[in-house]
PyMOL commands that place a pseudoatom at each C-alpha (Angstrom):
pseudoatom trace, name=CA, resn=UNK, resi=1, chain=A, elem=C, hetatm=0, pos=[0.000, 0.000, 0.000]
pseudoatom trace, name=CA, resn=UNK, resi=2, chain=A, elem=C, hetatm=0, pos=[1.350, 3.388, -0.952]
pseudoatom trace, name=CA, resn=UNK, resi=3, chain=A, elem=C, hetatm=0, pos=[2.114, 6.054, 1.617]
pseudoatom trace, name=CA, resn=UNK, resi=4, chain=A, elem=C, hetatm=0, pos=[-0.764, 8.333, 0.584]
pseudoatom trace, name=CA, resn=UNK, resi=5, chain=A, elem=C, hetatm=0, pos=[-3.198, 5.392, 0.708]
pseudoatom trace, name=CA, resn=UNK, resi=6, chain=A, elem=C, hetatm=0, pos=[-2.054, 4.581, 4.251]
pseudoatom trace, name=CA, resn=UNK, resi=7, chain=A, elem=C, hetatm=0, pos=[-2.532, 8.219, 5.261]
pseudoatom trace, name=CA, resn=UNK, resi=8, chain=A, elem=C, hetatm=0, pos=[-6.028, 8.295, 3.782]
pseudoatom trace, name=CA, resn=UNK, resi=9, chain=A, elem=C, hetatm=0, pos=[-6.969, 5.059, 5.540]
pseudoatom trace, name=CA, resn=UNK, resi=10, chain=A, elem=C, hetatm=0, pos=[-5.680, 6.394, 8.864]
pseudoatom trace, name=CA, resn=UNK, resi=11, chain=A, elem=C, hetatm=0, pos=[-7.687, 9.583, 8.387]
pseudoatom trace, name=CA, resn=UNK, resi=12, chain=A, elem=C, hetatm=0, pos=[-10.845, 7.588, 7.716]
pseudoatom trace, name=CA, resn=UNK, resi=13, chain=A, elem=C, hetatm=0, pos=[-10.316, 5.477, 10.834]
pseudoatom trace, name=CA, resn=UNK, resi=14, chain=A, elem=C, hetatm=0, pos=[-9.753, 8.585, 12.996]
pseudoatom trace, name=CA, resn=UNK, resi=15, chain=A, elem=C, hetatm=0, pos=[-12.861, 10.226, 11.570]
pseudoatom trace, name=CA, resn=UNK, resi=16, chain=A, elem=C, hetatm=0, pos=[-14.957, 7.161, 12.310]
pseudoatom trace, name=CA, resn=UNK, resi=17, chain=A, elem=C, hetatm=0, pos=[-13.728, 7.122, 15.915]
pseudoatom trace, name=CA, resn=UNK, resi=18, chain=A, elem=C, hetatm=0, pos=[-14.486, 10.814, 16.357]
pseudoatom trace, name=CA, resn=UNK, resi=19, chain=A, elem=C, hetatm=0, pos=[-18.080, 10.608, 15.122]
pseudoatom trace, name=CA, resn=UNK, resi=20, chain=A, elem=C, hetatm=0, pos=[-18.945, 7.261, 16.697]
pseudoatom trace, name=CA, resn=UNK, resi=21, chain=A, elem=C, hetatm=0, pos=[-19.275, 8.764, 20.175]
pseudoatom trace, name=CA, resn=UNK, resi=22, chain=A, elem=C, hetatm=0, pos=[-21.751, 11.542, 19.251]
pseudoatom trace, name=CA, resn=UNK, resi=23, chain=A, elem=C, hetatm=0, pos=[-23.750, 9.111, 17.126]
pseudoatom trace, name=CA, resn=UNK, resi=24, chain=A, elem=C, hetatm=0, pos=[-24.071, 6.688, 20.064]
pseudoatom trace, name=CA, resn=UNK, resi=25, chain=A, elem=C, hetatm=0, pos=[-25.151, 9.550, 22.348]
pseudoatom trace, name=CA, resn=UNK, resi=26, chain=A, elem=C, hetatm=0, pos=[-27.746, 10.764, 19.840]
pseudoatom trace, name=CA, resn=UNK, resi=27, chain=A, elem=C, hetatm=0, pos=[-29.131, 7.258, 19.345]
pseudoatom trace, name=CA, resn=UNK, resi=28, chain=A, elem=C, hetatm=0, pos=[-29.346, 6.714, 23.109]
pseudoatom trace, name=CA, resn=UNK, resi=29, chain=A, elem=C, hetatm=0, pos=[-31.148, 10.030, 23.616]
pseudoatom trace, name=CA, resn=UNK, resi=30, chain=A, elem=C, hetatm=0, pos=[-33.632, 9.183, 20.863]
pseudoatom trace, name=CA, resn=UNK, resi=31, chain=A, elem=C, hetatm=0, pos=[-34.233, 5.739, 22.390]
pseudoatom trace, name=CA, resn=UNK, resi=32, chain=A, elem=C, hetatm=0, pos=[-34.944, 7.274, 25.809]
pseudoatom trace, name=CA, resn=UNK, resi=33, chain=A, elem=C, hetatm=0, pos=[-37.247, 9.891, 24.268]
pseudoatom trace, name=CA, resn=UNK, resi=34, chain=A, elem=C, hetatm=0, pos=[-39.247, 7.210, 22.466]
pseudoatom trace, name=CA, resn=UNK, resi=35, chain=A, elem=C, hetatm=0, pos=[-39.471, 5.078, 25.604]
pseudoatom trace, name=CA, resn=UNK, resi=36, chain=A, elem=C, hetatm=0, pos=[-40.742, 8.042, 27.619]
pseudoatom trace, name=CA, resn=UNK, resi=37, chain=A, elem=C, hetatm=0, pos=[-43.309, 8.895, 24.938]
pseudoatom trace, name=CA, resn=UNK, resi=38, chain=A, elem=C, hetatm=0, pos=[-44.528, 5.303, 24.686]
pseudoatom trace, name=CA, resn=UNK, resi=39, chain=A, elem=C, hetatm=0, pos=[-44.866, 5.137, 28.478]
pseudoatom trace, name=CA, resn=UNK, resi=40, chain=A, elem=C, hetatm=0, pos=[-46.977, 8.285, 28.430]
pseudoatom trace, name=CA, resn=UNK, resi=41, chain=A, elem=C, hetatm=0, pos=[-49.289, 6.878, 25.759]
pseudoatom trace, name=CA, resn=UNK, resi=42, chain=A, elem=C, hetatm=0, pos=[-50.137, 3.797, 27.804]
pseudoatom trace, name=CA, resn=UNK, resi=43, chain=A, elem=C, hetatm=0, pos=[-53.384, 3.672, 29.752]
pseudoatom trace, name=CA, resn=UNK, resi=44, chain=A, elem=C, hetatm=0, pos=[-53.003, 5.400, 33.094]
pseudoatom trace, name=CA, resn=UNK, resi=45, chain=A, elem=C, hetatm=0, pos=[-53.041, 2.740, 35.779]
pseudoatom trace, name=CA, resn=UNK, resi=46, chain=A, elem=C, hetatm=0, pos=[-52.522, 3.274, 39.459]
pseudoatom trace, name=CA, resn=UNK, resi=47, chain=A, elem=C, hetatm=0, pos=[-49.744, 0.762, 39.942]
pseudoatom trace, name=CA, resn=UNK, resi=48, chain=A, elem=C, hetatm=0, pos=[-46.263, 1.305, 41.293]
pseudoatom trace, name=CA, resn=UNK, resi=49, chain=A, elem=C, hetatm=0, pos=[-43.372, 1.881, 38.880]
pseudoatom trace, name=CA, resn=UNK, resi=50, chain=A, elem=C, hetatm=0, pos=[-39.631, 1.895, 39.405]
pseudoatom trace, name=CA, resn=UNK, resi=51, chain=A, elem=C, hetatm=0, pos=[-38.086, 5.214, 40.380]
pseudoatom trace, name=CA, resn=UNK, resi=52, chain=A, elem=C, hetatm=0, pos=[-37.146, 7.516, 37.511]
pseudoatom trace, name=CA, resn=UNK, resi=53, chain=A, elem=C, hetatm=0, pos=[-35.262, 10.792, 37.466]
pseudoatom trace, name=CA, resn=UNK, resi=54, chain=A, elem=C, hetatm=0, pos=[-36.351, 13.704, 35.271]
pseudoatom trace, name=CA, resn=UNK, resi=55, chain=A, elem=C, hetatm=0, pos=[-34.532, 16.989, 34.718]
pseudoatom trace, name=CA, resn=UNK, resi=56, chain=A, elem=C, hetatm=0, pos=[-35.516, 19.429, 37.399]
pseudoatom trace, name=CA, resn=UNK, resi=57, chain=A, elem=C, hetatm=0, pos=[-37.438, 17.001, 39.548]
pseudoatom trace, name=CA, resn=UNK, resi=58, chain=A, elem=C, hetatm=0, pos=[-37.435, 13.489, 40.943]
pseudoatom trace, name=CA, resn=UNK, resi=59, chain=A, elem=C, hetatm=0, pos=[-40.193, 11.222, 39.711]
pseudoatom trace, name=CA, resn=UNK, resi=60, chain=A, elem=C, hetatm=0, pos=[-41.238, 7.887, 41.147]
pseudoatom trace, name=CA, resn=UNK, resi=61, chain=A, elem=C, hetatm=0, pos=[-44.967, 7.791, 40.742]
pseudoatom trace, name=CA, resn=UNK, resi=62, chain=A, elem=C, hetatm=0, pos=[-47.876, 5.421, 40.873]
pseudoatom trace, name=CA, resn=UNK, resi=63, chain=A, elem=C, hetatm=0, pos=[-49.269, 7.373, 37.931]
pseudoatom trace, name=CA, resn=UNK, resi=64, chain=A, elem=C, hetatm=0, pos=[-46.767, 8.464, 35.292]
pseudoatom trace, name=CA, resn=UNK, resi=65, chain=A, elem=C, hetatm=0, pos=[-47.422, 11.906, 33.801]
pseudoatom trace, name=CA, resn=UNK, resi=66, chain=A, elem=C, hetatm=0, pos=[-48.391, 11.892, 30.106]
pseudoatom trace, name=CA, resn=UNK, resi=67, chain=A, elem=C, hetatm=0, pos=[-45.685, 12.445, 27.507]
pseudoatom trace, name=CA, resn=UNK, resi=68, chain=A, elem=C, hetatm=0, pos=[-47.262, 15.798, 26.748]
pseudoatom trace, name=CA, resn=UNK, resi=69, chain=A, elem=C, hetatm=0, pos=[-48.456, 18.016, 29.561]
pseudoatom trace, name=CA, resn=UNK, resi=70, chain=A, elem=C, hetatm=0, pos=[-50.302, 21.323, 29.232]
pseudoatom trace, name=CA, resn=UNK, resi=71, chain=A, elem=C, hetatm=0, pos=[-48.455, 24.591, 29.568]
pseudoatom trace, name=CA, resn=UNK, resi=72, chain=A, elem=C, hetatm=0, pos=[-48.991, 25.636, 33.210]
pseudoatom trace, name=CA, resn=UNK, resi=73, chain=A, elem=C, hetatm=0, pos=[-49.407, 29.246, 32.071]
pseudoatom trace, name=CA, resn=UNK, resi=74, chain=A, elem=C, hetatm=0, pos=[-52.659, 28.397, 30.287]
pseudoatom trace, name=CA, resn=UNK, resi=75, chain=A, elem=C, hetatm=0, pos=[-54.442, 26.042, 32.688]
pseudoatom trace, name=CA, resn=UNK, resi=76, chain=A, elem=C, hetatm=0, pos=[-55.739, 26.027, 36.241]
pseudoatom trace, name=CA, resn=UNK, resi=77, chain=A, elem=C, hetatm=0, pos=[-52.947, 25.719, 38.824]
pseudoatom trace, name=CA, resn=UNK, resi=78, chain=A, elem=C, hetatm=0, pos=[-53.232, 25.510, 42.616]
pseudoatom trace, name=CA, resn=UNK, resi=79, chain=A, elem=C, hetatm=0, pos=[-50.087, 26.115, 44.679]
pseudoatom trace, name=CA, resn=UNK, resi=80, chain=A, elem=C, hetatm=0, pos=[-49.708, 26.079, 48.438]
pseudoatom trace, name=CA, resn=UNK, resi=81, chain=A, elem=C, hetatm=0, pos=[-48.023, 29.168, 49.846]
pseudoatom trace, name=CA, resn=UNK, resi=82, chain=A, elem=C, hetatm=0, pos=[-45.779, 26.870, 51.885]
pseudoatom trace, name=CA, resn=UNK, resi=83, chain=A, elem=C, hetatm=0, pos=[-44.225, 25.650, 48.614]
pseudoatom trace, name=CA, resn=UNK, resi=84, chain=A, elem=C, hetatm=0, pos=[-42.919, 29.148, 47.848]
pseudoatom trace, name=CA, resn=UNK, resi=85, chain=A, elem=C, hetatm=0, pos=[-39.632, 29.040, 49.755]
pseudoatom trace, name=CA, resn=UNK, resi=86, chain=A, elem=C, hetatm=0, pos=[-37.219, 31.146, 47.709]
pseudoatom trace, name=CA, resn=UNK, resi=87, chain=A, elem=C, hetatm=0, pos=[-37.032, 34.071, 45.323]
pseudoatom trace, name=CA, resn=UNK, resi=88, chain=A, elem=C, hetatm=0, pos=[-36.813, 31.609, 42.433]
pseudoatom trace, name=CA, resn=UNK, resi=89, chain=A, elem=C, hetatm=0, pos=[-40.091, 30.079, 43.593]
pseudoatom trace, name=CA, resn=UNK, resi=90, chain=A, elem=C, hetatm=0, pos=[-41.657, 33.525, 43.876]
pseudoatom trace, name=CA, resn=UNK, resi=91, chain=A, elem=C, hetatm=0, pos=[-40.547, 34.430, 40.362]
pseudoatom trace, name=CA, resn=UNK, resi=92, chain=A, elem=C, hetatm=0, pos=[-42.008, 31.170, 39.038]
pseudoatom trace, name=CA, resn=UNK, resi=93, chain=A, elem=C, hetatm=0, pos=[-45.360, 31.837, 40.739]
pseudoatom trace, name=CA, resn=UNK, resi=94, chain=A, elem=C, hetatm=0, pos=[-45.470, 35.414, 39.483]
pseudoatom trace, name=CA, resn=UNK, resi=95, chain=A, elem=C, hetatm=0, pos=[-44.980, 34.001, 35.995]
pseudoatom trace, name=CA, resn=UNK, resi=96, chain=A, elem=C, hetatm=0, pos=[-48.262, 32.102, 36.405]
pseudoatom trace, name=CA, resn=UNK, resi=97, chain=A, elem=C, hetatm=0, pos=[-50.177, 35.013, 37.924]
pseudoatom trace, name=CA, resn=UNK, resi=98, chain=A, elem=C, hetatm=0, pos=[-53.591, 35.417, 36.368]
pseudoatom trace, name=CA, resn=UNK, resi=99, chain=A, elem=C, hetatm=0, pos=[-57.198, 34.273, 36.723]
pseudoatom trace, name=CA, resn=UNK, resi=100, chain=A, elem=C, hetatm=0, pos=[-56.193, 30.592, 36.439]
pseudoatom trace, name=CA, resn=UNK, resi=101, chain=A, elem=C, hetatm=0, pos=[-53.857, 30.575, 39.462]
pseudoatom trace, name=CA, resn=UNK, resi=102, chain=A, elem=C, hetatm=0, pos=[-54.889, 29.919, 43.056]
pseudoatom trace, name=CA, resn=UNK, resi=103, chain=A, elem=C, hetatm=0, pos=[-52.610, 30.121, 46.098]
pseudoatom trace, name=CA, resn=UNK, resi=104, chain=A, elem=C, hetatm=0, pos=[-53.724, 28.233, 49.208]
pseudoatom trace, name=CA, resn=UNK, resi=105, chain=A, elem=C, hetatm=0, pos=[-52.475, 28.308, 52.789]
pseudoatom trace, name=CA, resn=UNK, resi=106, chain=A, elem=C, hetatm=0, pos=[-53.608, 26.445, 55.888]
pseudoatom trace, name=CA, resn=UNK, resi=107, chain=A, elem=C, hetatm=0, pos=[-53.673, 28.542, 59.070]
pseudoatom trace, name=CA, resn=UNK, resi=108, chain=A, elem=C, hetatm=0, pos=[-54.786, 27.754, 62.603]
pseudoatom trace, name=CA, resn=UNK, resi=109, chain=A, elem=C, hetatm=0, pos=[-55.494, 31.214, 64.020]
pseudoatom trace, name=CA, resn=UNK, resi=110, chain=A, elem=C, hetatm=0, pos=[-56.183, 34.824, 63.089]
pseudoatom trace, name=CA, resn=UNK, resi=111, chain=A, elem=C, hetatm=0, pos=[-52.569, 35.659, 63.842]
pseudoatom trace, name=CA, resn=UNK, resi=112, chain=A, elem=C, hetatm=0, pos=[-51.352, 32.871, 61.546]
pseudoatom trace, name=CA, resn=UNK, resi=113, chain=A, elem=C, hetatm=0, pos=[-53.660, 34.098, 58.793]
pseudoatom trace, name=CA, resn=UNK, resi=114, chain=A, elem=C, hetatm=0, pos=[-52.331, 37.645, 59.149]
pseudoatom trace, name=CA, resn=UNK, resi=115, chain=A, elem=C, hetatm=0, pos=[-48.774, 36.312, 58.893]
pseudoatom trace, name=CA, resn=UNK, resi=116, chain=A, elem=C, hetatm=0, pos=[-49.687, 34.237, 55.830]
pseudoatom trace, name=CA, resn=UNK, resi=117, chain=A, elem=C, hetatm=0, pos=[-51.257, 37.238, 54.121]
pseudoatom trace, name=CA, resn=UNK, resi=118, chain=A, elem=C, hetatm=0, pos=[-48.112, 39.250, 54.859]
pseudoatom trace, name=CA, resn=UNK, resi=119, chain=A, elem=C, hetatm=0, pos=[-45.976, 36.505, 53.273]
pseudoatom trace, name=CA, resn=UNK, resi=120, chain=A, elem=C, hetatm=0, pos=[-48.265, 36.451, 50.278]
pseudoatom trace, name=CA, resn=UNK, resi=121, chain=A, elem=C, hetatm=0, pos=[-48.107, 40.241, 49.924]
pseudoatom trace, name=CA, resn=UNK, resi=122, chain=A, elem=C, hetatm=0, pos=[-44.304, 39.979, 49.920]
pseudoatom trace, name=CA, resn=UNK, resi=123, chain=A, elem=C, hetatm=0, pos=[-44.533, 37.933, 46.715]
pseudoatom trace, name=CA, resn=UNK, resi=124, chain=A, elem=C, hetatm=0, pos=[-45.600, 41.148, 44.931]
pseudoatom trace, name=CA, resn=UNK, resi=125, chain=A, elem=C, hetatm=0, pos=[-48.015, 39.428, 42.613]
pseudoatom trace, name=CA, resn=UNK, resi=126, chain=A, elem=C, hetatm=0, pos=[-48.925, 41.443, 39.496]
pseudoatom trace, name=CA, resn=UNK, resi=127, chain=A, elem=C, hetatm=0, pos=[-52.294, 43.117, 39.114]
pseudoatom trace, name=CA, resn=UNK, resi=128, chain=A, elem=C, hetatm=0, pos=[-53.443, 40.285, 36.830]
pseudoatom trace, name=CA, resn=UNK, resi=129, chain=A, elem=C, hetatm=0, pos=[-53.754, 38.011, 39.881]
pseudoatom trace, name=CA, resn=UNK, resi=130, chain=A, elem=C, hetatm=0, pos=[-57.250, 38.182, 41.469]
pseudoatom trace, name=CA, resn=UNK, resi=131, chain=A, elem=C, hetatm=0, pos=[-56.715, 38.831, 45.156]
pseudoatom trace, name=CA, resn=UNK, resi=132, chain=A, elem=C, hetatm=0, pos=[-59.593, 36.535, 46.131]
pseudoatom trace, name=CA, resn=UNK, resi=133, chain=A, elem=C, hetatm=0, pos=[-57.638, 33.655, 44.586]
pseudoatom trace, name=CA, resn=UNK, resi=134, chain=A, elem=C, hetatm=0, pos=[-55.449, 33.659, 47.679]
pseudoatom trace, name=CA, resn=UNK, resi=135, chain=A, elem=C, hetatm=0, pos=[-57.392, 31.287, 49.922]
pseudoatom trace, name=CA, resn=UNK, resi=136, chain=A, elem=C, hetatm=0, pos=[-56.823, 30.514, 53.602]
pseudoatom trace, name=CA, resn=UNK, resi=137, chain=A, elem=C, hetatm=0, pos=[-58.303, 27.452, 55.272]
pseudoatom trace, name=CA, resn=UNK, resi=138, chain=A, elem=C, hetatm=0, pos=[-58.145, 26.390, 58.902]
pseudoatom trace, name=CA, resn=UNK, resi=139, chain=A, elem=C, hetatm=0, pos=[-58.027, 22.582, 58.671]
pseudoatom trace, name=CA, resn=UNK, resi=140, chain=A, elem=C, hetatm=0, pos=[-56.418, 19.816, 56.639]
pseudoatom trace, name=CA, resn=UNK, resi=141, chain=A, elem=C, hetatm=0, pos=[-59.885, 18.781, 55.476]
pseudoatom trace, name=CA, resn=UNK, resi=142, chain=A, elem=C, hetatm=0, pos=[-60.502, 22.302, 54.224]
pseudoatom trace, name=CA, resn=UNK, resi=143, chain=A, elem=C, hetatm=0, pos=[-57.144, 22.294, 52.452]
pseudoatom trace, name=CA, resn=UNK, resi=144, chain=A, elem=C, hetatm=0, pos=[-58.057, 19.108, 50.601]
pseudoatom trace, name=CA, resn=UNK, resi=145, chain=A, elem=C, hetatm=0, pos=[-61.507, 20.446, 49.773]
pseudoatom trace, name=CA, resn=UNK, resi=146, chain=A, elem=C, hetatm=0, pos=[-60.123, 23.636, 48.214]
pseudoatom trace, name=CA, resn=UNK, resi=147, chain=A, elem=C, hetatm=0, pos=[-57.736, 21.714, 45.948]
pseudoatom trace, name=CA, resn=UNK, resi=148, chain=A, elem=C, hetatm=0, pos=[-60.374, 19.143, 45.007]
pseudoatom trace, name=CA, resn=UNK, resi=149, chain=A, elem=C, hetatm=0, pos=[-63.137, 21.687, 44.345]
pseudoatom trace, name=CA, resn=UNK, resi=150, chain=A, elem=C, hetatm=0, pos=[-60.969, 23.784, 42.035]
pseudoatom trace, name=CA, resn=UNK, resi=151, chain=A, elem=C, hetatm=0, pos=[-59.832, 20.570, 40.283]
pseudoatom trace, name=CA, resn=UNK, resi=152, chain=A, elem=C, hetatm=0, pos=[-56.729, 22.114, 38.708]
pseudoatom trace, name=CA, resn=UNK, resi=153, chain=A, elem=C, hetatm=0, pos=[-54.532, 20.766, 35.923]
pseudoatom trace, name=CA, resn=UNK, resi=154, chain=A, elem=C, hetatm=0, pos=[-51.592, 21.088, 38.356]
pseudoatom trace, name=CA, resn=UNK, resi=155, chain=A, elem=C, hetatm=0, pos=[-51.710, 20.748, 42.145]
pseudoatom trace, name=CA, resn=UNK, resi=156, chain=A, elem=C, hetatm=0, pos=[-48.510, 21.575, 44.024]
pseudoatom trace, name=CA, resn=UNK, resi=157, chain=A, elem=C, hetatm=0, pos=[-48.201, 21.259, 47.786]
pseudoatom trace, name=CA, resn=UNK, resi=158, chain=A, elem=C, hetatm=0, pos=[-45.784, 20.503, 50.604]
pseudoatom trace, name=CA, resn=UNK, resi=159, chain=A, elem=C, hetatm=0, pos=[-48.353, 18.429, 52.503]
pseudoatom trace, name=CA, resn=UNK, resi=160, chain=A, elem=C, hetatm=0, pos=[-47.825, 14.737, 51.728]
pseudoatom trace, name=CA, resn=UNK, resi=161, chain=A, elem=C, hetatm=0, pos=[-51.218, 13.677, 53.052]
pseudoatom trace, name=CA, resn=UNK, resi=162, chain=A, elem=C, hetatm=0, pos=[-52.967, 16.176, 50.766]
pseudoatom trace, name=CA, resn=UNK, resi=163, chain=A, elem=C, hetatm=0, pos=[-51.002, 15.081, 47.688]
pseudoatom trace, name=CA, resn=UNK, resi=164, chain=A, elem=C, hetatm=0, pos=[-51.769, 11.426, 48.411]
pseudoatom trace, name=CA, resn=UNK, resi=165, chain=A, elem=C, hetatm=0, pos=[-55.439, 12.329, 48.704]
pseudoatom trace, name=CA, resn=UNK, resi=166, chain=A, elem=C, hetatm=0, pos=[-55.407, 14.243, 45.403]
pseudoatom trace, name=CA, resn=UNK, resi=167, chain=A, elem=C, hetatm=0, pos=[-53.326, 11.767, 43.396]
pseudoatom trace, name=CA, resn=UNK, resi=168, chain=A, elem=C, hetatm=0, pos=[-56.212, 9.463, 42.355]
pseudoatom trace, name=CA, resn=UNK, resi=169, chain=A, elem=C, hetatm=0, pos=[-58.358, 12.431, 41.307]
pseudoatom trace, name=CA, resn=UNK, resi=170, chain=A, elem=C, hetatm=0, pos=[-56.014, 14.855, 39.497]
pseudoatom trace, name=CA, resn=UNK, resi=171, chain=A, elem=C, hetatm=0, pos=[-53.702, 14.300, 36.557]
pseudoatom trace, name=CA, resn=UNK, resi=172, chain=A, elem=C, hetatm=0, pos=[-50.639, 16.272, 37.703]
pseudoatom trace, name=CA, resn=UNK, resi=173, chain=A, elem=C, hetatm=0, pos=[-49.797, 16.453, 41.398]
pseudoatom trace, name=CA, resn=UNK, resi=174, chain=A, elem=C, hetatm=0, pos=[-46.414, 17.289, 42.884]
pseudoatom trace, name=CA, resn=UNK, resi=175, chain=A, elem=C, hetatm=0, pos=[-45.098, 17.079, 46.424]
pseudoatom trace, name=CA, resn=UNK, resi=176, chain=A, elem=C, hetatm=0, pos=[-42.407, 19.692, 47.048]
pseudoatom trace, name=CA, resn=UNK, resi=177, chain=A, elem=C, hetatm=0, pos=[-39.916, 17.988, 49.322]
pseudoatom trace, name=CA, resn=UNK, resi=178, chain=A, elem=C, hetatm=0, pos=[-36.234, 17.158, 49.603]
pseudoatom trace, name=CA, resn=UNK, resi=179, chain=A, elem=C, hetatm=0, pos=[-37.121, 13.545, 50.423]
pseudoatom trace, name=CA, resn=UNK, resi=180, chain=A, elem=C, hetatm=0, pos=[-37.894, 11.159, 47.568]
pseudoatom trace, name=CA, resn=UNK, resi=181, chain=A, elem=C, hetatm=0, pos=[-41.093, 9.107, 47.712]
pseudoatom trace, name=CA, resn=UNK, resi=182, chain=A, elem=C, hetatm=0, pos=[-41.506, 5.809, 45.888]
pseudoatom trace, name=CA, resn=UNK, resi=183, chain=A, elem=C, hetatm=0, pos=[-45.104, 6.422, 44.892]
pseudoatom trace, name=CA, resn=UNK, resi=184, chain=A, elem=C, hetatm=0, pos=[-45.356, 10.198, 44.543]
pseudoatom trace, name=CA, resn=UNK, resi=185, chain=A, elem=C, hetatm=0, pos=[-44.102, 12.730, 42.024]
pseudoatom trace, name=CA, resn=UNK, resi=186, chain=A, elem=C, hetatm=0, pos=[-41.689, 14.898, 43.995]
pseudoatom trace, name=CA, resn=UNK, resi=187, chain=A, elem=C, hetatm=0, pos=[-39.519, 17.926, 43.291]
pseudoatom trace, name=CA, resn=UNK, resi=188, chain=A, elem=C, hetatm=0, pos=[-37.007, 19.597, 45.597]
pseudoatom trace, name=CA, resn=UNK, resi=189, chain=A, elem=C, hetatm=0, pos=[-38.391, 23.053, 44.742]
pseudoatom trace, name=CA, resn=UNK, resi=190, chain=A, elem=C, hetatm=0, pos=[-41.483, 24.598, 43.219]
pseudoatom trace, name=CA, resn=UNK, resi=191, chain=A, elem=C, hetatm=0, pos=[-39.402, 26.491, 40.656]
pseudoatom trace, name=CA, resn=UNK, resi=192, chain=A, elem=C, hetatm=0, pos=[-37.730, 23.310, 39.389]
pseudoatom trace, name=CA, resn=UNK, resi=193, chain=A, elem=C, hetatm=0, pos=[-41.065, 21.536, 38.992]
pseudoatom trace, name=CA, resn=UNK, resi=194, chain=A, elem=C, hetatm=0, pos=[-42.614, 24.402, 37.037]
pseudoatom trace, name=CA, resn=UNK, resi=195, chain=A, elem=C, hetatm=0, pos=[-39.513, 24.544, 34.824]
pseudoatom trace, name=CA, resn=UNK, resi=196, chain=A, elem=C, hetatm=0, pos=[-39.798, 20.804, 34.212]
pseudoatom trace, name=CA, resn=UNK, resi=197, chain=A, elem=C, hetatm=0, pos=[-43.452, 20.869, 33.171]
pseudoatom trace, name=CA, resn=UNK, resi=198, chain=A, elem=C, hetatm=0, pos=[-42.889, 23.978, 31.035]
pseudoatom trace, name=CA, resn=UNK, resi=199, chain=A, elem=C, hetatm=0, pos=[-40.112, 22.176, 29.165]
pseudoatom trace, name=CA, resn=UNK, resi=200, chain=A, elem=C, hetatm=0, pos=[-42.287, 19.087, 28.768]
pseudoatom trace, name=CA, resn=UNK, resi=201, chain=A, elem=C, hetatm=0, pos=[-45.147, 21.214, 27.427]
pseudoatom trace, name=CA, resn=UNK, resi=202, chain=A, elem=C, hetatm=0, pos=[-42.839, 22.861, 24.904]
pseudoatom trace, name=CA, resn=UNK, resi=203, chain=A, elem=C, hetatm=0, pos=[-41.333, 19.592, 23.640]
for i in range(1, 203): cmd.bond("trace and resi %d" % i, "trace and resi %d" % (i + 1))
show_as sticks, trace
zoom trace
C-alpha cells in the first residue's frame, strides 16, 4: 500500500472514531425519548413503577405523567403558599399570575392568617392576579376540599397527606420535598417543577 493510501486510511479510521461517540449519544437520547413517549401513551393505571429521574425534579410515581403536559401558564394551577420558599419560587409563581392561578395556605389562628397574608403580599403578585384567589383554610380537610373543588390541571403542595389524597383524582400532582417518595411525584423546589413541566409542554 502506498504512503498516501495509508494516510487516507488512517484519516478515515480517525474520523470514524471521532463521530462514533456523538452518534451513540444521539441514538441513546432518541431511544430514551421514544421510551418516555410510549410510556406516556399507555393507559393510566394506578400501579407502582420503578423510580425515575427527570430533569428538574425526581419522579417515582404510581401514575406516570403523560408524555405531553399542558403549559402551566394556560391552565388552572393551585399552589400552596408553603411551597414558595425562595425568590426563584416567587418568580415562578409570578410568571403564572392570572385568573387561572390559586394560592392556598392552611392557618390555625387569626394571627397565623395575618402572617400568611403578609408573606403572600411579599410575593408582589402582578395586578393580573385576582386577590380573592389567595385562599386561607383552617383545617387539613378544608385544604383538601379547596384543591379538590378547584380541580386544577396542576396541584402543588408541601403536605404529603394532601397530595396522596389528590393523586387518584387529578392528573398532575407534585409534592415539594427534599425527600424522595416511591409512589409520589416529587420535586425539591417549586421552581424546578414548574420549569420541568414547562419544558415538557414545549417539547
